[in-house]
C-alpha positions as CSV (number, residue, x, y, z in Angstrom):
1,X,94.1,83.0,88.4
2,X,96.7,81.0,90.5
3,X,99.2,84.0,91.1
4,X,102.0,81.6,92.1
5,X,104.4,84.4,92.0
6,X,102.6,87.3,94.1
7,X,101.5,84.6,96.8
8,X,105.4,83.8,97.9
9,X,105.6,88.2,98.7
10,X,102.6,88.4,101.1
11,X,101.5,86.7,104.4
12,X,97.7,86.5,103.1
13,X,96.4,86.5,99.1
14,X,93.1,85.6,98.2
15,X,91.4,85.6,94.9
16,X,87.9,86.6,94.7
17,X,85.6,85.3,91.8
18,X,83.6,88.9,92.0
19,X,83.5,91.3,94.3
20,X,81.4,94.8,94.4
21,X,84.6,96.5,95.7
22,X,87.8,94.8,97.2
23,X,88.3,97.6,99.1
24,X,84.9,97.4,101.2
25,X,85.7,93.7,101.6
26,X,88.7,93.9,103.0
27,X,88.3,96.5,105.4
28,X,85.0,94.7,106.6
29,X,87.3,91.9,107.2
30,X,91.0,94.0,108.6
31,X,90.5,92.7,112.1
32,X,91.0,88.9,111.5
33,X,93.7,89.9,108.5
34,X,97.4,90.5,108.9
35,X,99.5,93.2,107.7
36,X,100.5,93.3,104.2
37,X,96.6,90.8,103.3
38,X,95.9,91.1,99.8
39,X,92.5,90.5,98.2
40,X,92.1,90.6,94.5
41,X,89.8,90.1,91.8
42,X,89.3,90.8,87.7
43,X,86.0,91.3,88.2
44,X,85.1,93.9,90.1
45,X,81.6,95.6,90.0
46,X,81.5,98.8,92.2
47,X,84.8,100.1,92.6
48,X,85.3,103.6,93.6
49,X,87.7,106.1,92.5
50,X,89.2,109.3,94.2
51,X,86.7,112.4,94.4
52,X,83.6,109.1,94.5
53,X,84.2,108.1,90.9
54,X,82.9,104.7,89.9
55,X,85.4,102.6,88.4
56,X,83.6,99.5,86.8
57,X,85.7,97.1,84.0
58,X,84.7,94.2,81.6
59,X,85.4,91.1,83.7
60,X,88.6,90.3,83.4
61,X,90.2,93.2,81.0
62,X,91.5,94.9,84.9
63,X,92.8,93.9,88.0
64,X,91.3,95.3,91.3
65,X,94.1,95.1,94.3
66,X,93.7,95.5,97.9
67,X,96.1,95.6,100.3
68,X,95.5,96.0,104.2
69,X,98.4,97.9,106.1
70,X,98.4,98.2,109.8
71,X,101.7,100.3,110.7
72,X,102.3,100.6,114.3
73,X,103.4,103.6,116.4
74,X,103.2,106.3,112.9
75,X,102.4,109.8,113.4
76,X,99.0,110.6,111.6
77,X,100.7,112.8,109.7
78,X,102.6,110.3,108.0
79,X,99.5,108.4,106.4
80,X,99.5,111.3,104.2
81,X,102.1,109.2,102.3
82,X,100.6,106.3,101.5
83,X,98.6,107.1,98.6
84,X,101.8,108.6,97.1
85,X,104.1,105.5,98.4
86,X,101.6,103.0,96.6
87,X,101.4,104.9,93.2
88,X,105.2,105.3,93.2
89,X,105.3,101.3,93.7
90,X,102.7,100.9,90.9
91,X,104.9,103.3,88.5
92,X,108.1,101.6,89.2
93,X,105.9,98.0,88.7
94,X,104.9,98.6,85.3
95,X,108.0,100.8,84.3
96,X,109.6,97.6,82.9
97,X,106.3,96.3,81.1
98,X,106.0,99.3,78.5
99,X,108.1,100.9,75.9
100,X,106.4,104.4,76.6
101,X,107.4,104.9,80.2
102,X,105.1,105.3,83.3
103,X,104.9,108.8,85.4
104,X,103.0,109.4,88.1
105,X,99.9,112.1,88.6
106,X,100.1,113.5,92.0
107,X,98.9,112.0,94.4
108,X,98.3,108.9,93.0
109,X,97.6,108.4,89.1
110,X,99.7,106.2,87.4
111,X,100.5,107.6,83.5
112,X,101.6,106.1,80.5
113,X,102.3,108.7,77.5
114,X,100.3,110.6,79.8
115,X,97.0,108.5,79.9
116,X,95.9,106.9,82.9
117,X,96.6,103.2,83.5
118,X,96.0,103.0,87.8
119,X,94.4,104.8,89.7
120,X,95.1,103.9,93.4
121,X,92.1,105.1,96.5
122,X,93.4,104.8,100.1
123,X,91.1,104.3,102.6
124,X,91.6,104.9,106.8
125,X,90.2,102.4,108.7
126,X,88.5,103.5,112.2
127,X,90.4,104.9,115.0
128,X,93.8,104.6,112.6
129,X,93.7,100.9,113.1
130,X,95.4,100.7,109.6
131,X,94.2,101.7,106.4
132,X,93.2,100.1,103.1
133,X,95.0,100.8,99.9
134,X,93.1,99.9,96.9
135,X,94.4,99.6,93.0
136,X,92.4,99.4,89.7
137,X,95.2,98.6,86.7
138,X,94.1,98.3,83.2
139,X,95.6,95.1,81.3
140,X,93.9,94.1,78.4
141,X,91.0,97.0,77.7
142,X,90.4,97.8,74.2
143,X,89.5,101.7,73.2
144,X,86.3,101.1,73.4
145,X,86.1,99.9,76.3
146,X,87.9,102.3,78.7
147,X,86.1,105.1,80.3
148,X,87.7,108.6,79.3
149,X,89.6,109.5,76.2
150,X,92.4,109.8,78.5
151,X,92.7,106.7,79.8
152,X,94.6,103.5,78.8
153,X,95.5,99.8,79.3
154,X,98.8,97.6,79.0
155,X,97.7,96.2,76.2
156,X,97.0,99.3,74.2
157,X,100.5,101.0,75.3
158,X,102.2,98.5,73.8
159,X,103.0,96.2,77.1
160,X,103.9,92.3,75.9
161,X,104.3,88.6,77.7
162,X,102.6,90.1,80.9
163,X,99.8,88.5,82.8
164,X,98.2,89.1,85.6
165,X,100.7,87.5,88.2
166,X,103.2,89.6,86.6
167,X,101.8,93.0,87.2
168,X,100.4,91.8,90.9
169,X,103.5,90.6,92.0
170,X,105.9,93.4,90.8
171,X,103.7,95.9,92.5
172,X,103.7,93.9,95.5
173,X,107.4,93.5,95.7
174,X,107.9,97.2,95.2
175,X,105.1,98.1,97.7
176,X,106.7,96.0,100.6
177,X,109.9,97.6,100.0
178,X,108.9,101.2,100.4
179,X,106.4,100.4,102.9
180,X,109.5,98.6,105.2
181,X,111.6,101.4,104.4
182,X,109.2,104.0,105.6
183,X,108.5,102.1,108.9
184,X,111.9,101.9,109.8
185,X,112.3,105.4,109.5
186,X,109.4,105.8,111.6
187,X,107.3,107.6,109.2
188,X,109.8,110.4,108.0
189,X,109.2,110.6,104.5
190,X,113.2,112.8,104.2
191,X,115.0,110.2,105.8
192,X,113.3,107.2,104.0
193,X,113.8,109.1,100.7
194,X,110.5,108.8,100.2
195,X,109.8,111.8,99.3
196,X,112.8,112.5,96.7
197,X,111.9,109.2,95.2
198,X,108.3,110.5,94.7
199,X,109.2,113.7,93.3
200,X,111.6,112.2,90.8
201,X,108.7,109.7,89.7
202,X,105.8,112.5,89.5
203,X,104.6,114.1,86.2
204,X,103.3,116.8,87.8
205,X,106.2,118.7,89.3
206,X,107.3,121.4,87.2
207,X,103.7,121.3,85.0
208,X,101.5,124.3,84.8
209,X,98.4,122.7,86.7
210,X,94.8,123.7,87.3
211,X,93.6,122.1,90.8
212,X,89.7,121.8,91.5
213,X,89.9,122.1,95.3
214,X,87.7,120.7,97.4
215,X,85.9,124.0,97.7
216,X,84.7,124.1,94.0
217,X,87.4,126.7,93.6
218,X,90.3,126.3,91.0
219,X,93.9,126.9,91.4
220,X,95.9,127.4,88.0
221,X,99.9,127.5,88.3
222,X,102.9,125.8,88.3
223,X,103.5,123.0,90.1
224,X,106.9,123.2,92.5
225,X,107.3,120.8,94.4
226,X,106.0,118.4,97.0
227,X,106.0,119.5,100.7
228,X,107.3,117.5,104.1
229,X,103.2,116.3,104.2
230,X,103.0,115.0,100.7
231,X,101.1,118.2,99.7
232,X,101.4,119.9,96.1
233,X,103.0,122.9,96.2
234,X,101.5,125.1,93.7
235,X,102.7,128.8,92.4
236,X,100.1,131.3,91.3
237,X,99.9,134.8,90.8
238,X,98.6,134.4,94.8
239,X,101.7,133.0,95.9
240,X,102.4,129.4,97.0
241,X,99.9,127.1,98.4
242,X,100.0,123.6,99.7
243,X,97.6,121.2,98.6
244,X,96.1,118.4,100.5
245,X,93.1,117.1,98.1
246,X,92.6,117.8,94.7
247,X,91.6,117.4,91.5
248,X,94.9,118.1,89.1
249,X,94.5,118.8,85.4
250,X,98.0,118.8,83.4
251,X,97.7,122.3,81.5
252,X,98.9,122.2,78.1
253,X,99.8,125.5,76.0
């Protein structure tokens, strides 16, 4: 994997033959690396997903990408937007590759026709000195190699004429564009238009959902929007609730 196109987009791009977790490796080295440094591997043996889930794929079938961000002078509330920003960037990167259309499930799962093709995990560095955004993209898994019945890969979704560099370079182009616009607006999701763009891409808004909250309780209702802090707004019998974290299921009646 030479990633010739991708290397022109960011200041540092290191390809690892194998990694337990690219997020862990990048976090450990963050002090010595610049903003928008990238680590990538197609053989991640101990990846993590949201809510502590383990993410492992056969070597060569998926891409694990970690990007270091070191924003300066952003309000703490702005950091909650980075997972959504990354999900939007990945959806835009993958959209032209597949015939079925790409959507985002709040906060940052990327779906093709309702099945998950990419998950994203953003982790803050100590002292809010920056953050690492990890993305795992399913490239060429067969149906038998996928972890769940609601997962898919680009190959299964009908993508053609793509390689790892195509996927990575498209993602980095979209991510850096959104990131720079967000910084230029001082982390304001309204002035940067990030909230409007996320809402437009988010397949969750307008749907009946079940949200498993960190407390273990379930919130069932209709997702009606995303607020200025990036929280999902769910309307239920109890009124409107802004959800900062939770495991969302799209309900089908």
